[in-house]
N, C-alpha and C positions, 0 to 999 in steps of 0.2 A: 536501644540499637534502635538508627538510623534511616527511616523509610525512602530508599533512592530510587524512584520508577525508573524500570525503563523508556527512555521517551527514542518516540520508531514513526516514521512517514511511511505516508502510503498515497500510489494514484489508481483514481477510475477514469477507464479509459473507457467511454462508447461511441461504439461507432457500428451501426444501421441497426440496430437494436440489440447489440453482443458486448462483452464487457470482455476486457483483457486477464485472465487471473494466467498465473504461474501453478503449475504443479511441480515441487519438493520434494525431498526427499530429506524424514525431517526426521531421526533417529531409526530410521528402518521402513517407516512410514508416510505414504504418499497424499498430502495438502494441497488444499485446492487454497492459494491466496490475491488478495493483488500481488504488482507489482509494490514491495515495502518494504525494510530495513532501520535499523539504526543512523540517528542526528550519530554521525561522527566530530569529534572536539576542531572547533576553528571556519564549522559547516554553519550554514544559513536557515533552515526546515525547506527553501526551494532549493539549492542546492543539492542540497541530500534528498529529497523522494528523485530530482531530475537524474543525482549518480546514481541510485539504486534502479530507477525505468534503465536506468541501464545496461545494468552491469548483468538482471534478471531478466531482461527480453531486447536485446543491442537495438534498443527506440530511442531515438530521442523525446522527452516528454520538456515540453508547450504546459506548465497550471497555467489553469484560468480560475479559481476556485478556491478557499476554505469550503472542505463541506459541512465539517468538523473536528470537532477535538477529543477521543473515547479515552475514556480510567478502565484499563482489565484487571483484575487481577485473579488471578491464579493465586487461593491461599494455600494447594496441598504442595504447591512452591513454591511457598512465600517467596511470592513476586509480583508486579504491577506492572503493566505500560503503559504511554501514553502514546494516544494514536493522533499520529494531525495527521486528515487524510484530505489530501486534495484533489479536482475534477482537471482534467483540460483533455489536449490531442496531442498523439505520440506520432513521430516521421512511419518513414518506413522501416524494415529493419536492416542497421547497416551492416553489409557484408564484411565475412576475415572475422569480426567480432566474436567473441565467447563469450557464455552465457557462466555464473557462476555453479559450484559442483556441484552444491545443493539441485538445482534449477531442470527437471526431466522435461517442460516443455511448454511453449507460452497455448495457453486456446482462449479463441472468441465464444464463449455463451451467453445464449440468451438467463431469463431471471430464473426461465423455469426451468431449464439446464443446471442451474449455480443453484435453485433449492430442492431435487433433487439431489445434486452431491454435500447436503447438511450435514451428512455426518463428517463427511472428508473434507470441511474450509479447516482452515488453520485456525480460528477464532470464531466467537460472534461477530464479533469486529468488520468480520469481510462481504456477512451477508446484511450491518444493521451500514455499513457509509454506503455500504448500495442503496439500498432501502433511502435514506435521507436526501443523495443523489436523486434518487426519484422523486420525492415530496421539493425537490428545488432548494432545498438549504443552501443555499451560498453564503460565504463571507468574502470580503471582495481583501485582495488582496495587499493591498494598501494597511488594513488592518492589523500585520503583523508588522512588528517595532524594531530593531536591533538596538541595541544599548550599547554604547562601546567607550568607555570611558577615554 
């Protein structure tokens, strides 16, 4: 069997010591996550995280750095996720822009409020990415390279 991890992107946006999270309905469960989703064919990582931010929050995302790359393995589902997590700034909500159907709401939460919801986080990557961000881990965007034949 060939191992193929699902490549995903996520955005960390902090404003006044609060983090932008989405509350989403996944399989009938309400969970919290960063604006995040899958890399689609033809996109680079920055385009993917900008698209996901727009689809899930109706905000434009301006990536400033890569916080980290995370491998999360769900053995019981025989599925692995390779997440590229970026930090940056988000614009104001764009009027008239609808959100993905799974998104119930967006929230600005403090670290303590996020920790209090730890059992409702979509994955351990949510808090792990935030902790790395708070530990000031940053990889310049110039470290990303896209090679085309």
